[in-house]
C-alpha positions in Angstrom: -63.2 153.5 -66.9 -61.3 151.9 -69.7 -58.2 153.6 -68.5 -58.5 152.0 -65.1 -59.0 148.6 -66.6 -55.9 149.0 -68.6 -53.9 150.1 -65.5 -55.2 147.1 -63.6 -54.3 144.8 -66.3 -50.8 146.2 -66.4 -50.4 145.7 -62.7 -51.7 142.2 -62.9 -49.3 141.5 -65.7 -46.4 143.0 -63.7 -47.3 140.8 -60.7 -47.6 137.8 -62.9 -44.3 138.4 -64.6 -42.6 139.2 -61.3 -43.8 136.0 -59.7 -43.0 134.1 -62.8 -39.5 135.5 -62.9 -39.0 135.2 -59.0 -38.7 139.0 -58.3 -39.7 138.5 -54.6 -36.6 136.6 -53.3 -36.3 137.9 -49.7 -34.5 135.6 -47.1 -33.4 135.9 -43.5 -30.6 134.5 -41.3 -29.7 134.7 -37.6 -27.2 137.3 -36.7 -26.7 137.1 -32.9 -26.8 135.2 -30.6 -26.0 132.1 -32.6 -28.0 129.0 -32.0 -27.1 127.1 -28.9 -24.8 129.8 -27.4 -24.6 131.2 -23.9 -24.8 134.8 -22.8 -24.2 136.6 -19.5 -26.0 139.7 -20.6 -29.5 140.0 -19.0 -30.6 142.2 -21.9 -29.0 140.2 -24.6 -29.8 141.8 -28.0 -31.1 139.6 -30.8 -30.8 140.6 -34.5 -31.6 139.0 -37.8 -30.2 139.9 -41.2 -32.5 140.1 -44.2 -31.6 140.1 -47.9 -34.0 141.9 -50.4 -35.5 143.5 -47.4 -37.7 145.7 -49.7 -39.7 142.7 -50.5 -40.5 142.0 -46.9 -43.9 143.0 -45.6 -43.0 144.4 -42.2 -46.5 144.0 -41.0 -46.1 140.2 -41.2 -43.0 140.1 -38.9 -43.7 138.1 -35.8 -41.0 137.1 -33.2 -42.0 134.6 -30.6 -39.7 134.5 -27.5 -40.2 131.5 -25.2 -38.5 131.7 -21.9 -38.5 128.5 -19.8 -41.6 127.3 -21.7 -43.6 130.6 -21.5 -44.0 132.1 -25.0 -44.5 135.8 -25.9 -45.0 137.1 -29.4 -43.8 140.5 -30.7 -44.7 142.3 -33.9 -42.7 144.9 -35.6 -44.6 147.9 -34.3 -43.8 146.9 -30.7 -41.0 148.8 -28.9 -38.9 145.6 -28.4 -38.5 145.2 -32.2 -36.7 147.5 -34.4 -36.9 147.2 -38.2 -33.9 148.6 -40.0 -35.1 147.5 -42.7 -32.3 145.3 -43.5 -32.0 144.0 -40.0 -34.5 143.2 -37.3 -33.4 143.9 -33.7 -35.0 142.5 -30.5 -34.1 144.1 -27.2 -36.0 142.6 -24.3 -37.8 145.0 -22.0 -37.6 142.6 -19.1 -34.2 141.2 -18.1 -33.4 137.6 -18.5 -32.7 135.6 -15.4 -29.8 133.3 -14.6 -30.4 129.9 -16.1 -33.1 131.0 -18.5 -33.4 128.9 -21.7 -34.6 131.2 -24.4 -36.2 129.9 -27.6 -36.7 132.2 -30.6 -39.0 131.7 -33.6 -39.2 134.3 -36.4 -42.0 134.5 -39.0 -42.2 137.0 -41.9 -43.9 137.2 -45.4 -43.3 139.1 -48.5 -45.7 141.5 -50.0 -47.1 138.7 -52.1 -48.0 136.8 -48.9 -45.3 134.2 -49.3 -43.0 133.2 -46.4 -39.6 134.9 -46.4 -37.1 132.2 -47.2 -35.7 130.7 -44.0 -38.9 131.3 -42.0 -39.9 130.1 -39.7 -36.4 130.6 -38.2 -35.9 129.0 -34.8 -32.9 129.2 -32.4 -32.1 129.0 -28.7 -29.6 130.5 -26.3 -29.1 130.2 -22.6 -28.5 132.8 -19.9 -25.6 132.3 -17.5 -25.1 135.1 -15.0 -23.5 133.0 -12.2 -19.8 132.3 -11.9 -18.0 129.0 -11.2 -18.0 127.6 -7.6 -16.1 124.9 -5.7 -18.2 121.8 -5.1 -15.6 119.5 -3.6 -12.0 119.3 -2.3 -9.7 116.6 -1.3 -8.3 115.5 1.0 -11.6 115.7 2.8 -12.1 116.8 6.4 -12.6 114.1 8.9 -15.2 113.7 11.6 -13.6 114.0 15.0 -16.5 113.5 17.4 -20.0 112.0 17.8 -21.5 115.5 17.1 -20.2 115.3 13.6 -17.6 118.0 14.0 -15.1 117.9 11.2 -11.4 119.0 11.1 -8.6 119.1 8.6 -6.9 115.7 8.1 -3.3 115.0 9.2 -0.9 113.0 7.0 2.5 111.4 7.6 3.7 111.6 4.0 5.4 114.6 2.5 4.1 114.2 -1.0 0.4 114.2 -0.4 -1.5 115.7 -3.4 -4.7 117.7 -3.3 -7.5 118.4 -5.7 -10.5 120.7 -6.1 -13.6 120.2 -8.2 -15.0 123.4 -9.8 -18.5 123.5 -11.3 -20.2 126.0 -13.5 -24.0 125.4 -13.9 -24.5 126.7 -17.4 -21.2 127.0 -19.1 -17.6 126.1 -19.4 -14.7 127.2 -17.1 -11.7 129.0 -18.6 -8.6 127.0 -17.4 -6.4 130.1 -17.8 -8.5 132.1 -15.4 -8.0 129.6 -12.5 -5.4 130.7 -9.9 -4.9 128.8 -6.7 -2.8 130.0 -3.8 -0.8 127.4 -1.9 0.7 128.3 1.4 2.8 126.0 3.6 5.0 126.6 6.6 8.0 127.7 4.5 6.7 129.1 1.2 3.7 130.5 -0.8 3.1 129.6 -4.4 0.4 130.5 -7.0 -0.7 127.5 -9.0 -1.9 128.1 -12.6 -2.8 126.1 -15.7 0.5 126.5 -17.4 2.9 128.2 -15.0 6.0 126.9 -13.2 3.8 125.6 -10.4 0.9 124.2 -12.4 -2.0 122.0 -11.6 -3.5 119.2 -13.6 -6.8 119.8 -15.4 -9.4 117.2 -16.0 -12.9 117.9 -17.4 -15.9 115.8 -16.4 -19.5 116.0 -17.6 -20.5 118.8 -15.3 -17.3 120.2 -13.8 -13.5 120.3 -13.9 -11.1 118.8 -11.4 -7.8 120.5 -10.7 -5.1 118.5 -8.9 -1.6 119.3 -7.7 1.2 116.8 -7.0 4.0 118.5 -5.0 6.8 116.1 -6.1 5.9 116.9 -9.8 7.4 120.3 -9.4 10.3 119.3 -7.1 8.9 120.2 -3.7 7.9 118.3 -0.6 5.9 119.4 2.4 7.9 120.0 5.5 8.1 117.3 8.2 5.7 119.4 10.2 3.6 121.5 7.9 0.3 123.3 7.6 -0.9 123.5 4.0 -3.6 126.1 3.2 -5.2 125.9 -0.3 -7.2 129.0 -1.5 -8.7 129.4 -4.9 -8.1 133.0 -5.9 -9.9 133.2 -9.2 -11.9 131.3 -11.8 -14.1 132.5 -14.7 -16.5 130.9 -17.1 -16.5 131.4 -20.9 -19.9 132.8 -22.1 -20.2 133.4 -25.8 -21.7 136.8 -25.2 -21.3 139.2 -22.4 -18.6 139.5 -19.6 -17.2 136.4 -18.0 -18.7 135.4 -14.6 -16.2 135.3 -11.8 -15.7 132.9 -9.0 -18.5 132.7 -6.5 -17.8 132.9 -2.8 -18.2 129.9 -0.6 -16.7 128.0 2.4 -15.2 125.5 0.1 -13.0 128.1 -1.6 -10.4 127.5 1.1 -9.3 124.3 2.8 -6.4 123.0 4.7 -4.6 119.9 5.9 -1.6 119.1 8.0 1.6 117.1 7.5 3.3 115.5 10.5 6.1 113.0 9.8 7.8 113.6 13.1 7.6 110.6 15.4 7.8 110.4 19.2 10.8 111.3 21.3 11.8 109.8 24.7 13.9 110.3 27.8 14.7 108.0 30.7 13.3 109.0 34.0 14.5 106.4 36.5 17.1 105.3 37.3 19.8 107.7 36.3 22.3 106.6 33.7 25.4 104.8 35.2 23.7 104.8 38.6 24.0 101.9 41.2 21.2 100.1 43.0 21.1 97.4 45.6 17.5 96.4 44.7 17.1 93.3 42.5 13.6 94.3 41.4 14.2 98.0 40.4 11.6 99.0 37.9 13.0 101.4 35.3 10.7 104.1 33.8 11.0 106.0 30.6 8.9 108.9 29.2 7.7 108.7 25.6 6.0 111.9 24.2 4.5 113.2 21.1 2.1 116.1 20.6 -0.3 113.8 18.6 -0.3 111.1 21.3 1.2 107.7 21.4 -0.2 104.5 19.8 0.2 101.4 21.9 -1.5 98.4 20.5 -0.5 95.0 19.0 0.2 96.5 15.6 2.0 99.5 16.9 3.8 98.2 20.0 6.2 99.9 22.3 9.4 97.8 22.2 12.4 97.9 24.5 15.5 95.8 24.7 16.8 94.7 28.1 20.2 93.2 27.9 19.5 91.7 24.5 16.0 90.5 25.2 13.1 92.4 23.5 9.8 93.1 25.3 6.8 94.8 23.7 3.7 96.5 25.2 0.9 95.4 25.1 2.1 91.9 24.3 4.4 91.3 27.3 2.8 91.6 30.8 6.0 92.9 32.4 5.6 96.3 30.7 3.0 98.8 31.8 2.0 101.9 29.9 0.3 105.0 31.4 -1.4 106.8 28.5 -2.0 109.9 30.6 1.6 110.5 31.7 3.3 108.8 28.8 5.3 106.6 31.2 6.5 103.1 30.3 7.6 100.9 33.2 9.6 97.7 33.0 8.9 95.1 35.7 11.7 92.5 35.8 10.6 88.9 35.4 13.3 87.7 37.8 15.7 89.3 40.3 18.7 91.1 38.8 21.9 89.2 39.6 24.6 90.9 41.7 27.1 92.6 39.6 24.8 92.9 36.6 24.9 95.9 34.2 21.3 96.4 33.0 21.1 98.2 29.7 17.7 99.3 28.5 17.1 100.6 24.9 13.9 101.9 23.4 13.6 100.3 20.0 10.1 101.1 18.8 7.2 103.4 19.4 4.6 105.2 17.2 2.6 108.3 17.5 -1.2 108.4 16.8 -0.4 109.1 13.1 1.8 105.9 13.0 5.0 107.9 12.7 7.8 105.8 14.1 10.2 106.8 16.8 12.5 109.6 16.0 16.2 108.6 15.8 17.1 110.7 18.8 14.3 109.0 20.7 16.0 105.7 20.5 17.5 106.2 23.9 19.7 103.7 25.8 20.9 103.8 29.3 22.6 101.5 31.9 22.4 101.0 35.6 24.3 98.6 37.8 23.2 96.1 40.4 25.5 96.0 43.5 24.6 93.6 46.3 28.1 93.1 47.6 29.2 95.2 50.7 32.5 97.0 50.7 35.8 95.4 51.6 37.8 96.4 54.8 41.4 95.5 54.2 42.2 94.0 57.6 45.9 93.8 56.6 46.2 97.5 56.0 45.6 98.8 59.5 48.2 101.0 61.0 49.7 100.7 63.5 49.6 96.9 63.4 48.0 94.9 66.2 50.3 94.7 69.2 52.6 97.4 67.8 54.4 99.7 70.2 54.9 103.2 69.0 57.2 105.8 70.3 55.3 108.5 68.5 52.9 110.2 70.8 51.1 111.6 67.6 50.9 108.2 65.9 48.2 108.3 63.2 45.7 105.4 63.0 44.6 104.3 59.5 43.0 101.5 57.5 42.0 101.0 53.8 38.5 100.2 52.7 37.0 100.1 49.2 34.0 98.7 47.2 34.5 96.2 44.4 32.2 96.1 41.4 33.3 93.8 38.6 36.9 94.7 37.8 36.5 98.2 39.1 37.3 99.6 42.5 34.9 102.2 43.8 35.0 104.5 46.9 32.8 103.6 49.8 30.2 106.0 51.3 32.2 108.4 53.4 29.1 109.1 55.5 28.7 105.5 56.5 32.0 104.5 58.3 31.6 103.7 62.0 34.8 103.6 64.0 35.5 103.9 67.8 38.9 104.8 69.2 39.4 104.3 73.0 42.4 105.1 75.2 43.3 103.1 78.3 41.9 105.8 80.6 38.4 105.2 79.0 38.4 108.3 76.7 36.4 107.4 73.6 36.3 109.0 70.1 33.4 107.7 68.0 32.9 108.5 64.3 30.2 107.7 61.8 31.4 110.0 59.0 34.6 111.5 57.7 33.0 115.0 57.6 33.3 117.5 54.8 36.2 117.2 52.4 36.3 121.0 52.1 38.6 122.2 54.9 36.8 125.4 55.8 33.5 123.4 56.2 35.1 120.3 57.9 33.6 119.7 61.3 35.8 116.6 61.8 39.3 117.8 60.8 41.0 115.0 62.6 39.6 112.5 60.1 41.6 112.4 56.8 40.0 110.7 53.8 41.2 110.2 50.2 38.4 108.0 49.1 40.1 104.8 50.2 42.3 105.4 53.3 40.5 106.4 56.6 43.1 108.1 58.8 42.9 109.6 62.3 45.3 112.5 63.1 45.3 113.1 66.9 47.2 116.4 66.5 44.2 117.9 64.6 42.0 117.1 67.6 44.6 118.7 69.9 45.5 115.5 71.7 48.5 113.2 72.0 48.9 109.7 73.3 50.2 109.3 76.8 53.3 107.2 77.6 52.3 103.7 78.5 48.8 104.2 76.8 47.0 101.2 75.2 44.9 102.4 72.2 42.0 100.3 71.1 40.6 100.7 67.6 37.2 99.2 66.6 35.7 99.2 63.1 32.0 98.4 63.3 30.6 98.9 59.8 31.3 100.4 56.3 28.7 101.1 53.7 29.1 101.5 49.9 27.7 104.3 47.7 24.3 103.3 46.4 22.0 105.6 44.4 18.8 103.6 44.9 17.8 101.4 47.8 19.8 100.8 50.9 23.6 100.7 51.0 25.4 97.4 51.3 26.9 97.3 54.8 30.0 95.4 55.8 29.7 94.3 59.4 33.1 93.4 60.6 32.3 92.1 64.0 33.7 94.6 65.0 37.3 94.3 63.9 39.4 95.4 66.9 43.1 95.8 67.4 45.3 97.6 69.8 48.7 99.3 69.9 50.9 100.6 72.7 52.7 103.9 73.5 56.1 103.4 74.8 57.0 104.5 78.4 60.8 104.7 77.9 62.5 106.8 75.2 60.3 107.7 72.3 61.9 106.6 69.1 61.3 108.9 66.1 62.5 107.5 62.7 63.6 110.4 60.7 65.0 108.4 57.7 64.7 106.1 56.0 61.0 105.8 56.9 59.4 102.3 57.1 58.5 100.9 53.7 60.3 103.8 52.0 62.8 103.9 49.1 66.2 105.5 48.6 68.5 105.9 45.7 71.6 106.7 47.8 74.1 103.8 48.1 75.4 105.4 51.3 71.9 106.2 52.7 72.2 107.4 56.4 69.9 105.9 59.0 68.8 108.8 61.2 66.9 108.4 64.5 65.9 110.7 67.3 65.4 109.3 70.8 63.1 111.5 72.8 63.5 111.4 76.6 63.5 114.2 79.1 66.1 112.5 81.3 68.6 112.0 78.4 69.9 109.0 76.5 72.7 106.5 77.5 74.8 106.3 74.2 76.3 103.0 75.3 72.8 101.4 75.4 72.1 102.0 71.7 72.4 98.9 69.6 71.4 99.0 66.0 71.2 96.0 63.7 71.4 96.5 59.9 71.1 93.5 57.6 72.0 91.1 60.4 75.0 93.0 61.7 74.7 94.6 65.1 76.4 98.0 65.7 77.1 99.9 68.9 79.0 103.1 69.5 82.2 101.1 69.9 82.1 99.4 66.5 84.8 100.7 64.3 86.5 99.9 60.9 89.4 101.3 59.0 89.4 103.0 55.6 92.8 103.2 54.1 94.1 105.2 51.1 97.4 104.8 49.3 99.4 108.0 48.6 102.9 108.5 47.1 104.4 108.8 50.4 102.6 105.7 51.8 99.3 104.4 53.2 97.0 106.4 55.5 94.2 104.8 57.4 91.2 106.4 59.2 89.1 104.9 61.9 85.4 105.1 61.2 82.5 104.8 63.6 79.4 103.7 61.6 77.1 104.4 64.6 77.2 107.8 66.2 75.0 108.9 69.1 75.0 112.6 69.7 72.7 113.6 72.6 69.4 112.2 71.4 70.3 111.9 67.7 71.4 108.6 66.2 73.3 108.4 62.9 74.3 105.2 61.1 76.3 105.0 57.8 76.9 101.5 56.4 80.5 100.4 56.0 79.6 99.0 52.5 77.3 100.7 49.9 73.8 99.4 49.6 73.0 97.7 46.3 70.2 98.5 43.9 66.9 96.6 44.6 68.3 95.6 48.1 65.8 95.5 50.9 67.7 96.9 53.9 66.5 95.4 57.2 66.9 97.7 60.3 66.2 96.9 63.9 66.8 99.1 66.9 67.6 96.4 69.5 68.3 98.6 72.5 68.1 102.2 73.6 67.7 103.3 77.2 67.6 106.5 79.1 70.2 107.4 81.7 68.2 105.5 84.3 68.3 102.3 82.3 64.7 102.4 81.1 64.5 100.7 77.7 62.2 102.0 75.0 59.0 99.9 74.8 58.2 97.6 71.9 61.7 96.3 71.5 63.0 95.5 69.0 61.8 98.2 66.7 62.2 96.8 63.2 61.6 98.2 59.8 63.0 98.1 56.3 63.6 100.3 53.3 64.3 99.4 49.6 67.1 100.7 47.4 65.8 102.1 44.1 68.4 103.3 41.6 66.4 102.5 38.5 64.7 105.4 36.5 61.0 105.2 35.7 60.0 103.6 32.4 57.8 105.8 30.1 55.6 104.2 27.4 52.1 103.4 26.2 51.5 107.0 24.9 48.1 108.2 24.0 47.3 108.7 21.1 49.6 105.9 20.0 52.6 106.7 17.9 51.6 107.3 14.2 47.9 107.4 15.0 45.2 109.8 13.8 43.3 111.1 16.7 41.1 114.0 17.9 43.3 114.4 21.0 42.2 116.9 23.5 43.9 114.8 26.2 47.5 113.7 25.4 49.0 111.3 28.0 52.0 109.2 28.7 52.3 106.3 31.2 55.4 106.6 33.5 55.9 103.5 35.5 58.3 103.0 38.4 58.5 99.5 39.7 59.9 100.2 43.2 59.2 103.8 44.4 55.8 103.9 42.5 56.2 107.7 42.7 57.3 110.2 40.1 59.1 113.5 40.6 56.8 115.9 38.8 58.3 119.3 39.4 60.3 120.5 36.4 58.9 117.8 34.1 58.4 119.4 30.7 56.2 118.7 27.7 57.4 120.1 24.3 55.2 120.1 21.2 56.8 120.4 17.8 59.9 121.9 19.4 58.0 125.2 19.7 55.6 125.0 22.7 57.0 124.2 26.1 54.9 123.5 29.3 56.5 122.8 32.7 54.8 121.0 35.6 53.0 122.3 37.7 50.5 124.1 35.5 46.8 123.7 34.8 47.6 122.2 31.4 49.5 119.3 33.0 47.9 116.8 35.4 49.2 113.6 37.0 46.9 110.6 37.6 48.6 108.7 40.4 46.3 105.7 40.1 46.9 105.1 36.4 50.4 106.5 36.7 49.9 108.8 33.6 50.9 112.3 32.8 48.1 114.2 31.0 48.5 117.2 28.8 45.5 119.3 27.8 46.1 121.4 24.6 42.8 123.2 25.1 44.3 124.8 28.3 47.2 126.3 26.4 47.8 128.9 23.7 48.9 126.2 21.2 46.7 126.1 18.1 45.5 122.8 16.9 45.3 122.5 13.2 43.3 119.7 11.5 45.7 117.3 9.8 48.8 118.7 11.6 51.5 116.2 12.7 52.2 116.7 16.4 55.6 115.6 17.8 55.4 115.3 21.6 58.5 115.1 23.8 58.5 114.7 27.6 61.7 115.8 29.4 63.0 115.5 32.9 61.3 112.1 33.6 62.4 111.1 37.1 61.1 108.9 39.8 60.8 110.2 43.4 62.3 107.8 45.9 61.3 108.7 49.5 64.9 109.7 50.1 67.1 111.1 47.3 69.4 113.4 49.2 72.3 112.4 46.8 70.4 113.5 43.7 68.1 116.4 42.9 65.4 114.6 40.9 65.7 111.0 42.0 66.6 108.5 39.2 66.5 110.4 35.9 65.4 108.8 32.6 68.0 109.0 29.9 66.8 111.5 27.4 63.3 112.7 26.5 60.6 110.3 25.5 59.1 111.4 22.1 56.3 110.2 19.8 54.1 111.7 17.1 50.6 111.5 15.8 48.3 113.4 13.4 45.7 115.7 14.9 42.4 114.8 13.2 39.2 116.7 14.1 37.4 116.0 10.8 34.5 113.6 11.1 33.7 111.1 8.3 32.4 112.6 5.0 29.1 111.5 3.6 29.3 111.1 -0.1 27.1 109.7 -2.8 23.7 108.2 -1.8 22.0 105.7 -4.1 19.0 105.9 -4.6 19.1 109.7 -4.4 16.5 111.4 -2.2 13.1 111.8 -3.9 13.8 109.2 -6.6 11.8 106.2 -7.5 12.9 102.6 -7.8 11.2 99.7 -9.6 13.3 97.1 -7.7 11.5 95.3 -5.0 14.8 94.5 -3.1 16.3 98.0 -3.7 19.5 98.4 -1.6 20.6 101.6 0.0 24.2 102.7 -0.6 25.8 105.5 1.3 29.4 106.5 0.7 31.3 107.2 4.0 35.0 108.0 3.9 37.6 109.3 6.4 41.5 109.4 6.2 41.7 107.8 9.7 39.3 105.1 8.7 35.6 104.8 9.6 34.7 102.9 12.8 32.0 100.4 11.6 30.8 99.7 15.2 29.8 103.3 15.5 27.4 103.3 12.6 23.7 103.5 13.4 21.1 103.6 10.5 17.4 103.9 11.0 15.2 102.6 8.1 11.4 103.1 8.4 11.7 103.3 12.2 14.0 100.3 12.7 17.6 100.7 14.0 20.3 98.8 12.3 24.0 98.4 13.2 26.8 96.7 11.2 26.4 93.7 13.4 23.1 93.1 11.6 23.1 90.8 8.6 21.2 93.6 6.7 23.9 96.3 7.1 27.4 96.1 5.9 30.3 98.6 5.6 33.1 97.6 3.1 35.5 100.4 4.0 33.9 102.9 1.6 30.2 102.1 1.2 27.5 101.4 3.7 25.1 98.9 2.1 21.6 98.3 3.5 19.7 95.3 2.1 16.0 95.2 3.1 15.1 92.1 5.2 12.1 91.5 3.0 11.1 92.4 -0.5 8.9 95.5 -0.9 5.5 94.3 -2.1 3.4 97.5 -2.2 3.9 100.0 -4.9 4.1 103.5 -3.4 6.0 102.3 -0.3 8.2 105.2 0.9 11.5 104.1 2.3 12.7 106.8 4.8 16.2 106.5 6.2 18.4 108.4 8.6 22.1 107.9 9.3 22.0 109.0 13.0 25.6 108.2 14.0 29.0 107.5 12.5 32.5 108.1 13.8 36.0 107.7 12.5 38.8 105.7 14.2 40.1 109.0 15.6 37.0 109.5 17.7 35.3 112.2 15.6 31.6 111.5 15.9 28.7 112.7 13.8 25.4 112.2 15.5 21.9 113.8 15.4 21.1 112.6 11.9 24.1 113.6 9.7 22.2 112.4 6.6 18.6 111.6 5.8 16.6 110.8 2.8 13.9 108.8 1.2 13.0 107.0 -2.0 9.8 105.5 -3.3 9.2 101.9 -4.5 7.2 102.1 -7.8 6.1 98.6 -8.9 3.1 99.8 -11.1 3.1 101.0 -14.7 1.9 104.6 -15.5 -1.8 105.2 -16.1 -3.2 107.8 -18.5 -5.6 109.9 -16.5 -6.8 112.3 -19.2 -6.1 113.5 -22.7 -6.5 116.8 -24.5 -8.2 117.0 -26.9 -10.5 114.3 -25.6 -10.9 111.1 -27.6 -13.4 111.7 -30.5 -13.5 115.4 -30.0 -13.8 117.7 -33.1 -11.2 120.5 -33.1 -11.9 123.7 -35.1 
């Protein structure tokens, strides 16, 4: 008994001394998860770390776990708790759910019944088992109908940005885990937080917004583009457990379209360069765009008609059919006769407000002709009252149409002529027939576009001796493409001629109105008569002197032994053939008047139509070459080299054996398909493209034309007629290089803070630039150098905006659609395009990292 009391006293003393000296000093701290953290593990393990764990009475350990407000307490003997005993582990038997907020409270005492230091120990953590998801994207889809159907938007700017908002309900998003795929019509890029193609990252209270600006990485959407944005990956950042990956969803992919292409156009009616006789013709043009055409007061369709602008829907004389895309112009007043009506489309917009494409700015011209053709009543052959001895005499007259300064052919299917013989036989024609011989149903009518000619031999007929031939021209129409032809009603114009009953006189040479270069030109006639000709009846007058077969003169020559004289008969009649050689040479430019005063058959019947008079002209002058094209010393893109060859009297050039020599190396002789003679313009044309001669850009071409001769009707005394003395030569530089586009200021894609920013385009060419050819389109408006806003100083094309830019972000789009040099080399179809942006606003700080006031560890 005493021993027990002593032992109890010792224990009590030990406890007293232990308490007094602090021997029970156990404490606890939280191991994992730390207070306020996030886990993605549904069975997240919790552990606590104890110091002096031997002092802890395990039976007092209680862990209260409260999930979303519902508490449950565990003691150390329960299976969810494991006592180490330096650590206490808690492993839940039931999985946590996504979004759970877990509150922990640990209580424990020492063996002395005192709370373990740190107890009660409280902490929280949250459970996040769902990945990030897309909650919004921009640009947003647009509603396209009353049912609320949405569709991707369409933009007309090539630098449209996009953005995507990503949300994670319980945690933060790892910016380095986000990958976005960008697909356009011409490329595919992957956007990342820090890569070459990177997006901008901005955090908000509950999400992050990523945005992408294409011009920030030096790209632009195509003019017609389809952009698809697809988020490939995104992860959150839990403190414990694996990262949660991106959730699926319809917002993970979106798209939008770019369309900066404006409308195009074509003229429908009338055809370009066509003719009409209607004064109220209504031209029609077709404007088209896949997105539709806007046509309202703020987006008008504007045309120019001979310098006057009209706009739909402002002007009532324009009508627009939205279904067909046809614009019709109704003239306010009748077109005047002889007018050239030029219509140009200046302005049109599609439904996206894109302006007209440069190649859509069409222009065409038609002509108004109300004047009927001309019948040259002085050109008819034979003349009225003329007596012919030719039983195959042709009948002809000249007709043509005049428009302005130009002469046009008449309608060959609208010429009404009647020819009638004295026996009542009629030949009536309304057309000249086909100009292709094998298809010609009227071979007796010859037609060169201006001269109507009747050839009786082609019909198998001849005029009878003593016939009277009546010719009547009733009407002639011109060539009109639209509306009725203009008809010349000439009354009709009637004339007659006669066929001789005596000898038929055939003029062999010189022919009436012909030319000759022979000073001793022979007059040669044939007198046709079955009964024979009386030589003594022939009397021929030349330049006022009458000659018969008895007329003689002497020609004397002096020799060493004396003088010899020959008797000459200038007029000889040999059977039916008459020859006359003048006693004195004819002189240059002389018009020789010839009259057959008398000629009878052996029965004394004179030829009808006496006297038969005609004349011919002496031409001994060579033709005059000149006015070469290209001009001497010029630069030119010459695929047609030509030379004017003018002859004042014969008006005809002897072409055979004419030769063109290029650089003394290439020789081409007429005729040949590389040489062509234009009789109207009196020019010889040479086409290098039809030869084996190479054309080298910048090469000096020396052109010489040899054997230039006229072609008098009669040139028996010479081979070529009158020959030009020497070749005609000139030179020019072959230039096929168009102007060169150089520096452009501002450069494409740059920004300008100047509200009156000029556009400067360097344009150079060795031959010089043709300022009148320049066409520049700026934001849908066409400018020429005749405009006060566009100037070319010989090197730089300067555009000055008509008005100052007032809106920051204005994109100035420009296109140089045409420019040519003085050699005729043309660049069209937008040789240069670009844009720049007006930036009148200072920069704005959108976000900072780290955020203002944030603590960085």
